[in-house]
N, C-alpha and C positions, 0 to 999 in steps of 0.2 A: 566471441573474438571482445580486441580491447581495439580501443581506436587512439592514439597516443600525438599527441608531433611532439620533433623531436627540435632540439638543440643544434643551430649549424655545426658543429666541433662533433655531436655521436654520430649526423649526417652521415661529414665529408669520411669519418671512421669506416664507418656501415659503407662507404660509396666503394670499396676495396674489399666489398665481397662481392662472388659474381652469382648475377641475375640472371631469370628468365623471365621471357613473356607469355603471360595466356591469357586467354579472349576470353573475357566473363562477361555473356552473355553481351555482346556486337562490342565491347569495348573491351581495347590493346590494357593489360595492366601490368607497373612490372613486380618482379614479385625475387625474395630472397628467403635466405636458408638461416637466420643467425645462432650461431655460440650461445647467445642467452636464454632461447626458449626452446628452442629444435627443431621450428617449424614455421611452415613458408609464413613469408611477413612480405602483406604488397607495401607501395610506398608510396607515394606521390604526391605533386603536388600541394597546396593549401587552395589552388584556385579550383583545383580539380576535386575535392574531395565530395563535393554533394553526386559527380558524376560517376563519383567511382564507388559510392559508398553506396547510389541505387543500383550498380551494375551486381556487385557482392550481395546483395540482397535483394533482389527482384530470380538472380541463380539459387541462393535457396533455396525462394519460394519455389523455383525449376523446379529443386531437386526433391524434397520435404513437400510442395503443398501445404495445404493448407492445416496437417496431421500437426507441424510446432507451434510456438505460439513463440514469435518473435520481441523480446523484449532492448528495448533503449533504453542505458541506464544512464543517469546525465546530471552533471554539476546545473542550478540555474542562477545566471545567466551566464555564466565563464565556456561549455561546453557546446558542441553543435550540435543541433537541436532536428533531425530529418521531420519530414511530412513525407512515408511511406505509405504503400501499402501494407493492410494485414503487419503491422511493428506497432504497439503496445508502446505507449511513452514514459518511464517512469522515469521525475522528476525529484529531486532536491533541491535546495534552493541553498545556494552555496555559502552563503551566511550565515553565523550564529544567531543573530536576531535581526529583525530588515527591520525600518521606518515606516510611518506610516506611506510616504511617498510610494516608497519602492513597493508596499503591498497596492497601491496603485498602477506599476505596470506591473506586471504579474496578474492581477483580474488582466488585463488587455491581450495580456500572453493568452495567460485560460480561455480567453473568448477569441485568440483569433484558434486557434488548436485543436487539433481532434477531444475527446471527455479523453482524459491521462487515466494509465492503470494504476498506479501508486503518487503521490506525493509526501514525498516530506517536508515540516516547513515549523521553522521554530518564530516565534513574532512576539513583542511587546503591545503592541498597538489592542486597545484594546475592543474594536472592531473588527470583526472579521471580512470575510465576501459578503456582496449581495445577495440577499436567497437566492435570485435564478444561478448564480455562479455558480462554473463548470467545474469549480473547485472542490462541491460537495456531491459530484456527478461522477468522479473517479472508483472505482473498484476500491481504491484501498490508502487511505491518507493515515501519517505519522504526524501529528500535531503535539508541537510544543507551544505553550497559549500560559502568557504570563501575568495571567488575570482571570476573569472566571468569566470563562466564552460557554461554556457548559450550555444552557440557554441554546445560543447560536447555531455550535453546531449540532447539538440534535435533535434539532425543528427541522435544521435542514440538510444533513449527510442520509441521500444517497445510494453509498456505493457495498460492498459487503463488508467491508476488514477497517476497523481504524484499531490505534492504537492511540489515547488523546488524555494529555495530563495538562495541568492547569493550576493556581495555586488557589484557590478554592472555589466552591460551591454547594445548593441549597440541598438538602436529602427531596427538597419535593423534584424539585426537577429531572433526578433521577430516578422518583419511582413515577412521572408522568409519562418519562423513558416510557420504562418499560406494560404501562398503562397501555401507552399508546401502539404498541408493540403485541401487546399481546388480545389486545380488540380488535388488529389487524389495521390500523387506524394509518402502520408508517412503519418503513423497517424492511418490509417486504421479499430484500435482495440481500439486507445483512445475516452476515454468519459469525460474524468473531469485532463483538466490541471487550478492551480495554483500558478504565479512568483511571485515571492515580489522579490525589488528592494532594498537594506538597505542603499545605496546609496543616498544622497538629489540628487537634478539635472536632475533627468532623463529626459523628456520631455516624458513620459508612454502612452500621449493621443495621440500621431504623426500616434501613431497604428492605430486610429480611424478615418484617414482621408487617408487612404493607400488605391491604385485599390483595386477594390471590394469588400470593404468592405459594406455595408446596413444601412441605418435608418428609423425604424419604427417614424412616425410621434407621431410625442409628447404628442398631445392627446391620445395615445390611450395607454393601457396599456397592457408591452406585459408575456408573461408567467413565469410563476417560474419554473428554471431548479435546476431540483435538481437527487441524487440519491445516492442509499445505499451504501456505503463505504465497499472496497473490505477486507482492512480488518475489526472487527468484535468487535468493541471494544463497554466495558460496556455503557459509554453515547457519545452524539455524532451523533448515524451511521451514518447520513450522511453526504452527500459532502457539499460545503456555498451555500447555495443560493444565483443564478444567477438571474438579474431580470436585465433586459437591451434591449437600444432600438437601442442598436446593431446588427448586425451576419452579420457571411458569410455563403454562399452554394456551396459545395459540386459540382464540374462537374462531378464527376462521376458518382453516384446518387441523385442529388439531397437534399443531408439531410442538414439541419440548424447546426449549433454553432452560441452559443450569446458567445460576446465578452464583457467583463466588464474593466473599467478601475478604478479602487478607490484611488487618492493616490500613495503609490506606490503599489498598486497591479494588478496583469491582474488577469480575471479568464477567463475561456474559456471551454464549456458548451455545448456536443455534441447531438446534438437530434434524436430519432428514425426517426420521422418527416419527410418530404420532405416538401420543402418553401413552397408549397398549406397548407397545413397539417397546418402548422405552421403559418403562414397566419388566418388561420382559430379559431385558439386560441387563440387571439390576440381579448383583449376586446376595 
């Protein structure tokens, strides 16, 4: 479903199209079929936006129940963002880079909202959010940070998937992240992590020689790690595949995570399999 505001001219042109009314979860809403999409299009005054969208959403819930996840994808702060039952919020901060003052406003938005499904953010601010921020609890985060914020982000992220880009980092921060995952101290929900370092000269391969890192025989073919993305875009709906001879094992449940280094990017993918099950998948 696509929500859009129409210009006055566009609305007047479409006003000539025959319309009909439907009772949608107790609210009468006007509909019309346009040539542009050849699909029913609901139209309503902006003042009725919240109640109309809530009625449409309730209709979906009545039809599908909880078997279908509904995601509301919006640009912050320009788009309307409803707070409805069983509706996952996915936001992209509209500005390419936001200031410290705008970060404070965004923190207030996170605090007043349910935990988000997905957040995309680009910022020049040296500091991110407070450790208690709901930002770090989002299931999926796509973050571009133009300073070294690896320690802050990796210390506090509690979600499932993250794609993170920053200007530089210390290898010790990446090794600490892997050690905390391996010990079971943190990142229990983590499924996939991608970190790209935009500055040259960072010896990422040192990560692969850290304590606890294991290596498959070079003659073997590792299994391919890929997962459905939390955010459901129209295209590229799985995470970047990881095919790596390098992995680590979590102490608490013996589950495996594949570790890949390619040029300036580290990829980390967690398997549901234990080490024994993982090795059986190796060809």
